N, CA, C and O atoms as CSV, one atom per row, in Angstrom:
chain,resi,resn,atom,element,x,y,z
A,1,MET,N,N,0.842,-1.181,0.000
A,1,MET,CA,C,0.000,0.000,0.000
A,1,MET,C,C,0.883,1.239,0.000
A,1,MET,O,O,1.873,1.309,0.728
A,2,LEU,N,N,0.522,2.199,-0.810
A,2,LEU,CA,C,1.250,3.454,-0.929
A,2,LEU,C,C,1.078,4.295,0.329
A,2,LEU,O,O,-0.039,4.463,0.818
A,3,THR,N,N,2.172,4.819,0.850
A,3,THR,CA,C,2.114,5.725,1.996
A,3,THR,C,C,2.454,7.124,1.514
A,3,THR,O,O,3.504,7.344,0.911
A,4,ILE,N,N,1.566,8.063,1.782
A,4,ILE,CA,C,1.771,9.450,1.383
A,4,ILE,C,C,2.286,10.216,2.590
A,4,ILE,O,O,1.675,10.141,3.656
A,5,PRO,N,N,3.390,10.953,2.462
A,5,PRO,CA,C,3.938,11.677,3.611
A,5,PRO,C,C,3.028,12.827,4.059
A,5,PRO,O,O,2.279,13.395,3.264
A,6,THR,N,N,3.115,13.146,5.328
A,6,THR,CA,C,2.375,14.280,5.909
A,6,THR,C,C,3.408,15.279,6.447
A,6,THR,O,O,3.689,15.299,7.646
A,7,PRO,N,N,3.970,16.106,5.559
A,7,PRO,CA,C,5.071,16.986,5.962
A,7,PRO,C,C,4.648,18.240,6.723
A,7,PRO,O,O,5.506,18.978,7.209
A,8,TYR,N,N,3.349,18.495,6.835
A,8,TYR,CA,C,2.888,19.719,7.489
A,8,TYR,C,C,2.036,19.385,8.703
A,8,TYR,O,O,1.563,18.259,8.856
A,9,ALA,N,N,1.848,20.366,9.553
A,9,ALA,CA,C,0.964,20.214,10.713
A,9,ALA,C,C,0.125,21.476,10.849
A,9,ALA,O,O,0.603,22.586,10.611
A,10,VAL,N,N,-1.126,21.290,11.232
A,10,VAL,CA,C,-2.029,22.409,11.507
A,10,VAL,C,C,-2.497,22.282,12.951
A,10,VAL,O,O,-2.369,21.224,13.568
A,11,LEU,N,N,-3.038,23.367,13.478
A,11,LEU,CA,C,-3.615,23.329,14.821
A,11,LEU,C,C,-5.128,23.208,14.692
A,11,LEU,O,O,-5.766,23.977,13.973
A,12,HIS,N,N,-5.691,22.236,15.398
A,12,HIS,CA,C,-7.127,21.970,15.354
A,12,HIS,C,C,-7.743,22.299,16.709
A,12,HIS,O,O,-7.249,21.856,17.746
A,13,GLU,N,N,-8.825,23.080,16.697
A,13,GLU,CA,C,-9.584,23.401,17.904
A,13,GLU,C,C,-11.000,22.863,17.715
A,13,GLU,O,O,-11.750,23.396,16.897
A,14,PRO,N,N,-11.387,21.813,18.457
A,14,PRO,CA,C,-12.738,21.280,18.298
A,14,PRO,C,C,-13.779,22.231,18.883
A,14,PRO,O,O,-13.556,22.858,19.918
A,15,SER,N,N,-14.907,22.323,18.209
A,15,SER,CA,C,-16.018,23.128,18.691
A,15,SER,C,C,-16.640,22.419,19.887
A,15,SER,O,O,-16.852,21.207,19.860
A,16,LEU,N,N,-16.929,23.179,20.931
A,16,LEU,CA,C,-17.548,22.615,22.128
A,16,LEU,C,C,-18.990,23.084,22.230
A,16,LEU,O,O,-19.260,24.285,22.207
A,17,ALA,N,N,-19.902,22.151,22.341
A,17,ALA,CA,C,-21.303,22.510,22.519
A,17,ALA,C,C,-21.545,22.744,24.006
A,17,ALA,O,O,-21.048,22.004,24.854
A,18,GLY,N,N,-22.303,23.765,24.301
A,18,GLY,CA,C,-22.596,23.957,25.709
A,18,GLY,C,C,-23.313,25.244,26.008
A,18,GLY,O,O,-22.879,26.318,25.591
A,19,GLY,N,N,-24.392,25.145,26.718
A,19,GLY,CA,C,-25.066,26.279,27.309
A,19,GLY,C,C,-25.623,27.314,26.354
A,19,GLY,O,O,-25.405,27.270,25.143
A,20,GLU,N,N,-26.350,28.248,26.945
A,20,GLU,CA,C,-26.911,29.367,26.208
A,20,GLU,C,C,-26.618,30.654,26.961
A,20,GLU,O,O,-26.474,30.652,28.183
A,21,ASP,N,N,-26.532,31.757,26.217
A,21,ASP,CA,C,-26.351,33.049,26.870
A,21,ASP,C,C,-27.709,33.582,27.329
A,21,ASP,O,O,-28.721,32.896,27.188
A,22,GLU,N,N,-27.739,34.808,27.881
A,22,GLU,CA,C,-28.976,35.371,28.413
A,22,GLU,C,C,-30.063,35.590,27.361
A,22,GLU,O,O,-31.235,35.749,27.702
A,23,MET,N,N,-29.675,35.598,26.078
A,23,MET,CA,C,-30.642,35.771,24.996
A,23,MET,C,C,-31.102,34.431,24.404
A,23,MET,O,O,-31.890,34.408,23.460
A,24,GLY,N,N,-30.617,33.334,24.951
A,24,GLY,CA,C,-30.992,32.015,24.457
A,24,GLY,C,C,-30.178,31.521,23.285
A,24,GLY,O,O,-30.473,30.470,22.716
A,25,ASP,N,N,-29.136,32.285,22.913
A,25,ASP,CA,C,-28.260,31.859,21.821
A,25,ASP,C,C,-27.199,30.910,22.357
A,25,ASP,O,O,-26.746,31.065,23.491
A,26,PRO,N,N,-26.794,29.919,21.546
A,26,PRO,CA,C,-25.754,29.004,22.019
A,26,PRO,C,C,-24.429,29.729,22.264
A,26,PRO,O,O,-24.053,30.632,21.516
A,27,ILE,N,N,-23.742,29.325,23.306
A,27,ILE,CA,C,-22.428,29.891,23.620
A,27,ILE,C,C,-21.396,29.139,22.793
A,27,ILE,O,O,-21.325,27.910,22.829
A,28,GLU,N,N,-20.598,29.895,22.049
A,28,GLU,CA,C,-19.555,29.267,21.242
A,28,GLU,C,C,-18.288,29.124,22.056
A,28,GLU,O,O,-17.930,30.010,22.832
A,29,GLY,N,N,-17.625,28.025,21.878
A,29,GLY,CA,C,-16.356,27.797,22.541
A,29,GLY,C,C,-15.584,26.720,21.818
A,29,GLY,O,O,-16.139,25.970,21.015
A,30,TYR,N,N,-14.308,26.650,22.108
A,30,TYR,CA,C,-13.429,25.691,21.442
A,30,TYR,C,C,-12.537,25.010,22.462
A,30,TYR,O,O,-12.150,25.603,23.469
A,31,GLY,N,N,-12.219,23.757,22.185
A,31,GLY,CA,C,-11.299,23.009,23.025
A,31,GLY,C,C,-9.870,23.446,22.773
A,31,GLY,O,O,-9.615,24.286,21.911
A,32,PRO,N,N,-8.938,22.879,23.522
A,32,PRO,CA,C,-7.535,23.240,23.331
A,32,PRO,C,C,-7.028,22.827,21.956
A,32,PRO,O,O,-7.499,21.851,21.371
A,33,SER,N,N,-6.053,23.590,21.446
A,33,SER,CA,C,-5.447,23.314,20.141
A,33,SER,C,C,-4.624,22.031,20.196
A,33,SER,O,O,-3.885,21.781,21.148
A,34,VAL,N,N,-4.773,21.233,19.152
A,34,VAL,CA,C,-4.020,19.986,19.008
A,34,VAL,C,C,-3.346,20.003,17.641
A,34,VAL,O,O,-3.986,20.341,16.645
A,35,SER,N,N,-2.082,19.648,17.579
A,35,SER,CA,C,-1.354,19.578,16.319
A,35,SER,C,C,-1.763,18.317,15.557
A,35,SER,O,O,-1.787,17.221,16.117
A,36,VAL,N,N,-2.089,18.489,14.262
A,36,VAL,CA,C,-2.537,17.380,13.423
A,36,VAL,C,C,-1.680,17.349,12.160
A,36,VAL,O,O,-1.548,18.375,11.493
A,37,PRO,N,N,-1.090,16.192,11.810
A,37,PRO,CA,C,-0.316,16.102,10.563
A,37,PRO,C,C,-1.250,16.072,9.358
A,37,PRO,O,O,-2.280,15.399,9.376
A,38,VAL,N,N,-0.876,16.813,8.304
A,38,VAL,CA,C,-1.677,16.874,7.073
A,38,VAL,C,C,-0.765,16.809,5.853
A,38,VAL,O,O,0.450,16.982,5.951
A,39,TYR,N,N,-1.385,16.554,4.696
A,39,TYR,CA,C,-0.640,16.548,3.436
A,39,TYR,C,C,-0.273,17.965,3.000
A,39,TYR,O,O,0.834,18.201,2.517
A,40,GLY,N,N,-1.198,18.901,3.170
A,40,GLY,CA,C,-0.970,20.274,2.744
A,40,GLY,C,C,-2.292,20.982,2.521
A,40,GLY,O,O,-3.348,20.466,2.885
A,41,TRP,N,N,-2.236,22.172,1.918
A,41,TRP,CA,C,-3.429,22.971,1.638
A,41,TRP,C,C,-3.181,23.807,0.397
A,41,TRP,O,O,-2.038,24.011,-0.011
A,42,ALA,N,N,-4.259,24.287,-0.196
A,42,ALA,CA,C,-4.167,25.054,-1.445
A,42,ALA,C,C,-5.425,25.886,-1.613
A,42,ALA,O,O,-6.416,25.670,-0.914
A,43,PRO,N,N,-5.390,26.855,-2.553
A,43,PRO,CA,C,-6.618,27.572,-2.882
A,43,PRO,C,C,-7.674,26.572,-3.346
A,43,PRO,O,O,-7.331,25.468,-3.769
A,44,PRO,N,N,-8.949,26.941,-3.273
A,44,PRO,CA,C,-10.012,25.993,-3.641
A,44,PRO,C,C,-9.860,25.456,-5.057
A,44,PRO,O,O,-9.372,26.134,-5.961
A,45,SER,N,N,-10.296,24.217,-5.210
A,45,SER,CA,C,-10.274,23.608,-6.536
A,45,SER,C,C,-11.403,24.178,-7.385
A,45,SER,O,O,-12.241,24.930,-6.886
A,46,ALA,N,N,-11.425,23.830,-8.641
A,46,ALA,CA,C,-12.314,24.468,-9.613
A,46,ALA,C,C,-13.795,24.261,-9.358
A,46,ALA,O,O,-14.594,25.018,-9.911
A,47,ASP,N,N,-14.219,23.290,-8.561
A,47,ASP,CA,C,-15.653,23.043,-8.440
A,47,ASP,C,C,-16.419,24.201,-7.819
A,47,ASP,O,O,-17.643,24.249,-7.938
A,48,THR,N,N,-15.736,25.144,-7.154
A,48,THR,CA,C,-16.433,26.323,-6.647
A,48,THR,C,C,-16.819,27.255,-7.789
A,48,THR,O,O,-17.940,27.764,-7.815
A,49,GLU,N,N,-15.926,27.482,-8.715
A,49,GLU,CA,C,-16.151,28.456,-9.787
A,49,GLU,C,C,-17.053,27.945,-10.903
A,49,GLU,O,O,-17.672,28.760,-11.588
A,50,ILE,N,N,-17.156,26.637,-11.120
A,50,ILE,CA,C,-17.905,26.138,-12.267
A,50,ILE,C,C,-19.379,25.879,-11.958
A,50,ILE,O,O,-20.084,25.330,-12.805
A,51,ARG,N,N,-19.858,26.249,-10.798
A,51,ARG,CA,C,-21.260,26.039,-10.448
A,51,ARG,C,C,-21.985,27.377,-10.354
A,51,ARG,O,O,-22.074,27.949,-9.268
A,52,PRO,N,N,-22.500,27.885,-11.459
A,52,PRO,CA,C,-23.132,29.199,-11.440
A,52,PRO,C,C,-24.413,29.250,-10.615
A,52,PRO,O,O,-24.839,30.336,-10.223
A,53,SER,N,N,-25.038,28.107,-10.341
A,53,SER,CA,C,-26.290,28.102,-9.588
A,53,SER,C,C,-26.075,28.338,-8.092
A,53,SER,O,O,-27.043,28.436,-7.338
A,54,GLY,N,N,-24.835,28.429,-7.664
A,54,GLY,CA,C,-24.554,28.668,-6.251
A,54,GLY,C,C,-24.652,27.429,-5.387
A,54,GLY,O,O,-24.824,27.540,-4.174
A,55,THR,N,N,-24.545,26.242,-5.987
A,55,THR,CA,C,-24.668,25.017,-5.215
A,55,THR,C,C,-23.348,24.548,-4.614
A,55,THR,O,O,-23.336,23.626,-3.798
A,56,GLY,N,N,-22.246,25.162,-5.002
A,56,GLY,CA,C,-20.944,24.766,-4.462
A,56,GLY,C,C,-20.734,25.326,-3.068
A,56,GLY,O,O,-21.450,26.231,-2.637
A,57,VAL,N,N,-19.754,24.787,-2.372
A,57,VAL,CA,C,-19.404,25.268,-1.041
A,57,VAL,C,C,-18.471,26.461,-1.190
A,57,VAL,O,O,-17.447,26.370,-1.867
A,58,VAL,N,N,-18.821,27.583,-0.558
A,58,VAL,CA,C,-17.963,28.758,-0.597
A,58,VAL,C,C,-16.877,28.558,0.446
A,58,VAL,O,O,-17.162,28.409,1.634
A,59,ARG,N,N,-15.632,28.556,-0.008
A,59,ARG,CA,C,-14.515,28.294,0.902
A,59,ARG,C,C,-13.298,29.075,0.456
A,59,ARG,O,O,-13.224,29.530,-0.685
A,60,ASP,N,N,-12.340,29.230,1.365
A,60,ASP,CA,C,-11.122,29.972,1.073
A,60,ASP,C,C,-9.917,29.061,0.838
A,60,ASP,O,O,-9.028,29.392,0.054
A,61,ILE,N,N,-9.890,27.922,1.514
A,61,ILE,CA,C,-8.740,27.006,1.454
A,61,ILE,C,C,-9.245,25.572,1.434
A,61,ILE,O,O,-10.201,25.236,2.133
A,62,ASP,N,N,-8.602,24.723,0.632
A,62,ASP,CA,C,-8.807,23.273,0.681
A,62,ASP,C,C,-7.654,22.683,1.488
A,62,ASP,O,O,-6.489,22.908,1.161
A,63,LEU,N,N,-7.970,21.941,2.526
A,63,LEU,CA,C,-6.971,21.275,3.367
A,63,LEU,C,C,-7.034,19.785,3.073
A,63,LEU,O,O,-8.123,19.213,3.034
A,64,TYR,N,N,-5.885,19.143,2.865
A,64,TYR,CA,C,-5.827,17.729,2.520
A,64,TYR,C,C,-5.218,16.944,3.670
A,64,TYR,O,O,-4.128,17.257,4.148
A,65,SER,N,N,-5.949,15.907,4.109
A,65,SER,CA,C,-5.561,15.178,5.314
A,65,SER,C,C,-5.748,13.673,5.135
A,65,SER,O,O,-6.645,13.244,4.410
A,66,PRO,N,N,-4.908,12.867,5.790
A,66,PRO,CA,C,-5.102,11.423,5.728
A,66,PRO,C,C,-6.204,10.942,6.671
A,66,PRO,O,O,-6.662,9.806,6.550
A,67,THR,N,N,-6.637,11.791,7.608
A,67,THR,CA,C,-7.640,11.388,8.595
A,67,THR,C,C,-8.807,12.370,8.631
A,67,THR,O,O,-8.692,13.508,8.174
A,68,ARG,N,N,-9.913,11.920,9.172
A,68,ARG,CA,C,-11.109,12.746,9.345
A,68,ARG,C,C,-11.026,13.314,10.771
A,68,ARG,O,O,-11.712,12.831,11.673
A,69,PHE,N,N,-10.199,14.324,10.968
A,69,PHE,CA,C,-9.901,14.814,12.311
A,69,PHE,C,C,-10.819,15.919,12.794
A,69,PHE,O,O,-10.738,16.305,13.960
A,70,CYS,N,N,-11.689,16.444,11.943
A,70,CYS,CA,C,-12.482,17.610,12.318
A,70,CYS,C,C,-13.925,17.461,11.870
A,70,CYS,O,O,-14.287,16.507,11.182
A,71,GLY,N,N,-14.746,18.432,12.278
A,71,GLY,CA,C,-16.145,18.442,11.893
A,71,GLY,C,C,-16.633,19.870,11.745
A,71,GLY,O,O,-15.878,20.812,11.985
A,72,PRO,N,N,-17.891,20.041,11.352
A,72,PRO,CA,C,-18.440,21.375,11.146
A,72,PRO,C,C,-18.307,22.249,12.395
A,72,PRO,O,O,-18.568,21.800,13.512
A,73,GLY,N,N,-17.899,23.491,12.190
A,73,GLY,CA,C,-17.784,24.436,13.300
A,73,GLY,C,C,-16.456,24.421,14.016
A,73,GLY,O,O,-16.186,25.313,14.819
A,74,ASP,N,N,-15.613,23.430,13.751
A,74,ASP,CA,C,-14.280,23.408,14.356
A,74,ASP,C,C,-13.443,24.534,13.760
A,74,ASP,O,O,-13.827,25.140,12.759
A,75,ARG,N,N,-12.311,24.806,14.372
A,75,ARG,CA,C,-11.385,25.820,13.846
A,75,ARG,C,C,-10.030,25.188,13.574
A,75,ARG,O,O,-9.596,24.265,14.265
A,76,VAL,N,N,-9.367,25.724,12.527
A,76,VAL,CA,C,-8.043,25.247,12.132
A,76,VAL,C,C,-7.143,26.461,11.926
A,76,VAL,O,O,-7.560,27.465,11.348
A,77,THR,N,N,-5.907,26.357,12.403
A,77,THR,CA,C,-4.895,27.385,12.181
A,77,THR,C,C,-3.820,26.802,11.275
A,77,THR,O,O,-3.258,25.743,11.558
A,78,LEU,N,N,-3.540,27.509,10.174
A,78,LEU,CA,C,-2.492,27.092,9.242
A,78,LEU,C,C,-1.230,27.899,9.532
A,78,LEU,O,O,-1.320,29.104,9.767
A,79,PRO,N,N,-0.060,27.267,9.523
A,79,PRO,CA,C,1.162,28.011,9.850
A,79,PRO,C,C,1.525,29.089,8.837
A,79,PRO,O,O,2.262,30.017,9.170
A,80,SER,N,N,1.023,28.988,7.604
A,80,SER,CA,C,1.405,29.958,6.570
A,80,SER,C,C,0.381,31.075,6.382
A,80,SER,O,O,0.604,31.981,5.579
A,81,GLU,N,N,-0.737,31.026,7.106
A,81,GLU,CA,C,-1.822,31.987,6.901
A,81,GLU,C,C,-2.137,32.710,8.206
A,81,GLU,O,O,-2.102,32.096,9.272
A,82,PRO,N,N,-2.444,34.007,8.138
A,82,PRO,CA,C,-2.832,34.724,9.354
A,82,PRO,C,C,-4.249,34.345,9.783
A,82,PRO,O,O,-5.095,34.035,8.945
A,83,GLY,N,N,-4.495,34.370,11.057
A,83,GLY,CA,C,-5.831,34.116,11.577
A,83,GLY,C,C,-6.198,32.649,11.602
A,83,GLY,O,O,-5.366,31.766,11.392
A,84,LYS,N,N,-7.482,32.417,11.867
A,84,LYS,CA,C,-8.005,31.054,11.969
A,84,LYS,C,C,-9.047,30.830,10.887
A,84,LYS,O,O,-9.578,31.775,10.303
A,85,PHE,N,N,-9.326,29.553,10.634
A,85,PHE,CA,C,-10.296,29.163,9.623
A,85,PHE,C,C,-11.359,28.277,10.270
A,85,PHE,O,O,-11.058,27.443,11.124
A,86,ASP,N,N,-12.615,28.476,9.845
A,86,ASP,CA,C,-13.713,27.618,10.280
A,86,ASP,C,C,-13.829,26.445,9.325
A,86,ASP,O,O,-13.655,26.599,8.116
A,87,VAL,N,N,-14.125,25.261,9.873
A,87,VAL,CA,C,-14.382,24.084,9.053
A,87,VAL,C,C,-15.818,24.180,8.548
A,87,VAL,O,O,-16.750,24.347,9.336
A,88,ILE,N,N,-15.993,24.074,7.228
A,88,ILE,CA,C,-17.300,24.145,6.603
A,88,ILE,C,C,-17.736,22.735,6.226
A,88,ILE,O,O,-17.126,22.110,5.358
A,89,GLY,N,N,-18.769,22.236,6.859
A,89,GLY,CA,C,-19.265,20.888,6.576
A,89,GLY,C,C,-18.334,19.805,7.110
A,89,GLY,O,O,-17.414,20.072,7.882
A,90,TYR,N,N,-18.598,18.594,6.680
A,90,TYR,CA,C,-17.777,17.448,7.084
A,90,TYR,C,C,-16.661,17.227,6.065
A,90,TYR,O,O,-16.807,17.610,4.904
A,91,PRO,N,N,-15.551,16.618,6.476
A,91,PRO,CA,C,-14.490,16.309,5.511
A,91,PRO,C,C,-15.029,15.446,4.367
A,91,PRO,O,O,-15.839,14.545,4.585
A,92,GLU,N,N,-14.572,15.733,3.160
A,92,GLU,CA,C,-14.991,14.979,1.976
A,92,GLU,C,C,-14.081,13.767,1.817
A,92,GLU,O,O,-12.863,13.905,1.705
A,93,ASP,N,N,-14.675,12.591,1.806
A,93,ASP,CA,C,-13.952,11.322,1.811
A,93,ASP,C,C,-13.662,10.869,0.379
A,93,ASP,O,O,-14.585,10.623,-0.398
A,94,TYR,N,N,-12.370,10.759,0.034
A,94,TYR,CA,C,-11.948,10.311,-1.290
A,94,TYR,C,C,-11.322,8.918,-1.239
A,94,TYR,O,O,-10.549,8.557,-2.125
A,95,ASN,N,N,-11.644,8.144,-0.224
A,95,ASN,CA,C,-10.999,6.850,-0.015
A,95,ASN,C,C,-11.671,5.672,-0.714
A,95,ASN,O,O,-11.204,4.542,-0.575
A,96,TYR,N,N,-12.740,5.898,-1.453
A,96,TYR,CA,C,-13.456,4.771,-2.036
A,96,TYR,C,C,-13.551,4.856,-3.549
A,96,TYR,O,O,-14.565,4.479,-4.136
A,97,GLY,N,N,-12.495,5.352,-4.177
A,97,GLY,CA,C,-12.431,5.400,-5.627
A,97,GLY,C,C,-11.923,4.078,-6.180
A,97,GLY,O,O,-11.819,3.091,-5.452
A,98,PRO,N,N,-11.606,4.063,-7.475
A,98,PRO,CA,C,-11.126,2.829,-8.089
A,98,PRO,C,C,-9.732,2.435,-7.601
A,98,PRO,O,O,-8.989,3.258,-7.066
A,99,PHE,N,N,-9.404,1.201,-7.790
A,99,PHE,CA,C,-8.067,0.659,-7.549
A,99,PHE,C,C,-7.661,0.625,-6.081
A,99,PHE,O,O,-6.481,0.450,-5.775
A,100,ARG,N,N,-8.613,0.789,-5.168
A,100,ARG,CA,C,-8.346,0.744,-3.722
A,100,ARG,C,C,-7.354,1.803,-3.251
A,100,ARG,O,O,-6.741,1.655,-2.193
A,101,PHE,N,N,-7.196,2.855,-4.021
A,101,PHE,CA,C,-6.327,3.968,-3.621
A,101,PHE,C,C,-7.052,4.787,-2.558
A,101,PHE,O,O,-8.200,5.180,-2.765
A,102,LYS,N,N,-6.410,5.047,-1.436
A,102,LYS,CA,C,-7.010,5.767,-0.314
A,102,LYS,C,C,-6.211,7.037,-0.015
A,102,LYS,O,O,-5.361,7.041,0.875
A,103,PRO,N,N,-6.487,8.127,-0.765
A,103,PRO,CA,C,-5.706,9.343,-0.587
A,103,PRO,C,C,-6.092,10.174,0.629
A,103,PRO,O,O,-5.295,10.998,1.076
A,104,GLY,N,N,-7.293,9.983,1.181
A,104,GLY,CA,C,-7.662,10.735,2.375
A,104,GLY,C,C,-8.859,11.637,2.166
A,104,GLY,O,O,-9.818,11.285,1.479
A,105,TYR,N,N,-8.780,12.822,2.780
A,105,TYR,CA,C,-9.935,13.715,2.874
A,105,TYR,C,C,-9.584,15.132,2.430
A,105,TYR,O,O,-8.437,15.569,2.524
A,106,ARG,N,N,-10.616,15.841,1.938
A,106,ARG,CA,C,-10.493,17.270,1.687
A,106,ARG,C,C,-11.383,17.966,2.704
A,106,ARG,O,O,-12.554,17.622,2.862
A,107,VAL,N,N,-10.811,18.950,3.391
A,107,VAL,CA,C,-11.537,19.732,4.386
A,107,VAL,C,C,-11.720,21.135,3.832
A,107,VAL,O,O,-10.747,21.776,3.433
A,108,ASN,N,N,-12.951,21.617,3.802
A,108,ASN,CA,C,-13.243,22.960,3.310
A,108,ASN,C,C,-13.095,23.961,4.456
A,108,ASN,O,O,-13.725,23.817,5.504
A,109,LEU,N,N,-12.260,24.970,4.246
A,109,LEU,CA,C,-12.010,25.978,5.278
A,109,LEU,C,C,-12.428,27.362,4.795
A,109,LEU,O,O,-12.214,27.720,3.637
A,110,LYS,N,N,-13.024,28.129,5.694
A,110,LYS,CA,C,-13.428,29.510,5.437
A,110,LYS,C,C,-12.789,30.377,6.504
A,110,LYS,O,O,-12.840,30.044,7.688
A,111,ARG,N,N,-12.185,31.489,6.097
A,111,ARG,CA,C,-11.506,32.378,7.055
A,111,ARG,C,C,-12.491,32.811,8.132
A,111,ARG,O,O,-13.587,33.279,7.823
A,112,ALA,N,N,-12.104,32.656,9.399
A,112,ALA,CA,C,-12.944,33.045,10.533
A,112,ALA,C,C,-12.975,34.558,10.650
A,112,ALA,O,O,-11.930,35.209,10.667
A,113,GLU,N,N,-14.156,35.107,10.730
A,113,GLU,CA,C,-14.316,36.555,10.874
A,113,GLU,C,C,-14.771,36.869,12.288
A,113,GLU,O,O,-15.655,36.208,12.833
A,114,GLY,N,N,-14.153,37.886,12.873
A,114,GLY,CA,C,-14.587,38.336,14.188
A,114,GLY,C,C,-13.957,37.663,15.353
A,114,GLY,O,O,-14.271,37.988,16.498
C-alpha cells in the first residue's frame, strides 16, 4: 500500500457545545489546540467556480488530510496563513475510488471573521 507523507501540521480546535447566553443563543467555545499532521493545503479547486447556480461550497482554502480529524464548526490554524479558519461541513472522503487507492480527505475551510 502506498504511503503518502504528511510533511505539514495544523492546529485543530474542536467546537464545544454547551449552554446558552442570556438571549438564548448558544455559547460558542473551542477546546484546546491539538497539532494534526496533514498533506498540505491550497486555494479551492475548480468546483467552486464552475457552479453558477450557487450550489458549491464557498470556501477559502482546501486542506488535505489522511484522517477525518475535524467536523463542522471546528477551527483550524495554518502556519502559513494569518488568523483562523472555520471548518465548513464534514471532511470529503476520497478513499473509495477505483483501484483501492485511499488518498484521504479534503476539508473545506473559510476564514474566521470576528
